[in-house]
C-alpha positions in Angstrom: 1.4 -1.9 16.8 -2.0 -3.4 17.6 -2.8 -5.0 14.2 -6.5 -5.1 15.1 -6.6 -1.4 14.4 -5.5 -1.8 10.7 -8.2 -1.3 8.1 -8.4 -1.5 4.3 -7.3 1.9 2.9 -5.0 2.7 5.7 -1.6 4.2 4.8 1.1 2.6 6.9 4.9 2.8 7.0 6.2 -0.7 6.5 9.7 -2.2 6.7 10.1 -4.2 3.5 13.7 -5.3 4.1 15.2 -7.8 3.4 14.3 -8.0 -0.3 15.4 -10.1 -3.2 15.9 -9.1 -6.8 13.6 -6.4 -8.1 11.3 -6.4 -5.0 10.6 -2.9 -3.7 12.4 -2.3 -0.4 13.3 -0.1 2.6 11.0 1.5 5.1 8.3 3.2 3.0 4.6 3.9 3.0 2.1 1.3 1.7 -1.7 1.0 1.5 -3.5 -1.8 3.1 -5.6 -3.6 0.4 -6.6 -6.7 2.4 -10.3 -6.9 3.4 -11.2 -5.9 6.9 -12.3 -9.4 8.0 -8.8 -10.6 7.3 -7.3 -7.5 8.9 -9.3 -8.3 12.1 -8.3 -11.9 12.5 -5.1 -12.5 10.6 -1.5 -11.7 11.9 -0.7 -10.7 8.3 -2.1 -8.1 5.9 -1.7 -7.4 2.2 -0.2 -4.1 1.2 0.5 -2.3 -2.1 3.8 -0.3 -1.9 3.8 3.5 -2.4 6.7 5.3 -4.1 7.4 9.0 -4.5 6.1 10.5 -7.8 9.5 12.0 -8.6 10.8 8.5 -9.3 8.1 7.7 -11.9 8.5 9.1 -15.5 5.7 7.1 -17.2 3.3 5.5 -14.7 2.0 2.1 -15.6 -1.7 1.2 -15.6 -1.1 -0.6 -12.3 -0.1 2.7 -10.6 -2.4 5.1 -8.9 -1.4 8.8 -8.3 -2.0 10.1 -4.7 -1.5 13.8 -4.1 0.6 15.0 -1.1 -1.5 15.3 2.0 -3.9 12.5 1.3 -3.5 9.5 3.6 -0.8 11.3 5.5 1.6 11.3 2.6 4.2 14.1 2.6 4.7 14.2 -1.2 3.0 13.3 -4.4 3.2 9.6 -4.7 2.0 6.5 -6.6 0.5 3.3 -5.2 2.2 0.5 -7.2 -0.4 -2.3 -7.5 2.3 -4.3 -9.3 4.2 -4.5 -6.0 1.7 -6.1 -3.6 2.9 -8.1 -0.7 1.7 -10.0 2.4 3.4 -8.6 5.5 3.4 -9.6 9.2 1.6 -6.8 11.0 3.6 -6.9 14.2 7.1 -7.0 12.7 6.7 -5.0 9.4 4.3 -2.2 10.2 6.1 0.7 11.8 3.2 3.3 12.1 -0.1 4.4 10.6 0.0 7.7 8.6 -3.7 8.1 7.6 -6.4 6.7 5.4 -7.1 7.1 1.7 -10.6 8.3 0.6 -13.1 6.2 -1.3 -12.2 7.7 -4.7 -8.5 6.8 -4.3 -9.5 3.3 -3.1 -11.7 2.8 -6.2 -8.8 3.7 -8.4 -6.6 1.2 -6.4 -9.3 -1.5 -6.9 -9.2 -0.8 -10.7 -5.4 -1.0 -10.7 -5.4 -4.3 -8.7 -7.8 -5.8 -11.2 -5.4 -5.0 -14.0 -2.4 -6.3 -12.0 -4.1 -9.5 -11.1 -6.0 -10.0 -14.4 -9.4 -9.9 -12.6 -12.6 -8.9 -14.3 
């Protein structure tokens, strides 16, 4: 995949294997949270993993609900801002699904601030 086409807010399928310990794994969707300047010039990007809503009983404050259909997601899901990772664009990104809207990204920004203890 041409990594120059990746933008903040894009939902991409990423291969997170191999993992260690409690790291989230397998091929799954994730949302690009790195700024676009970095996305343009860096061979890596920063993603927050996405998991299906059926796996979450009590979402944490670092999780953002995304309804099915938004960003190309096939089912109701949560962006887990407690599971952020730098990934190599060429070897980890499988495909682009879509892009989240501004309201969803504002909620993700809020959750990232909580996760990273930013003001």
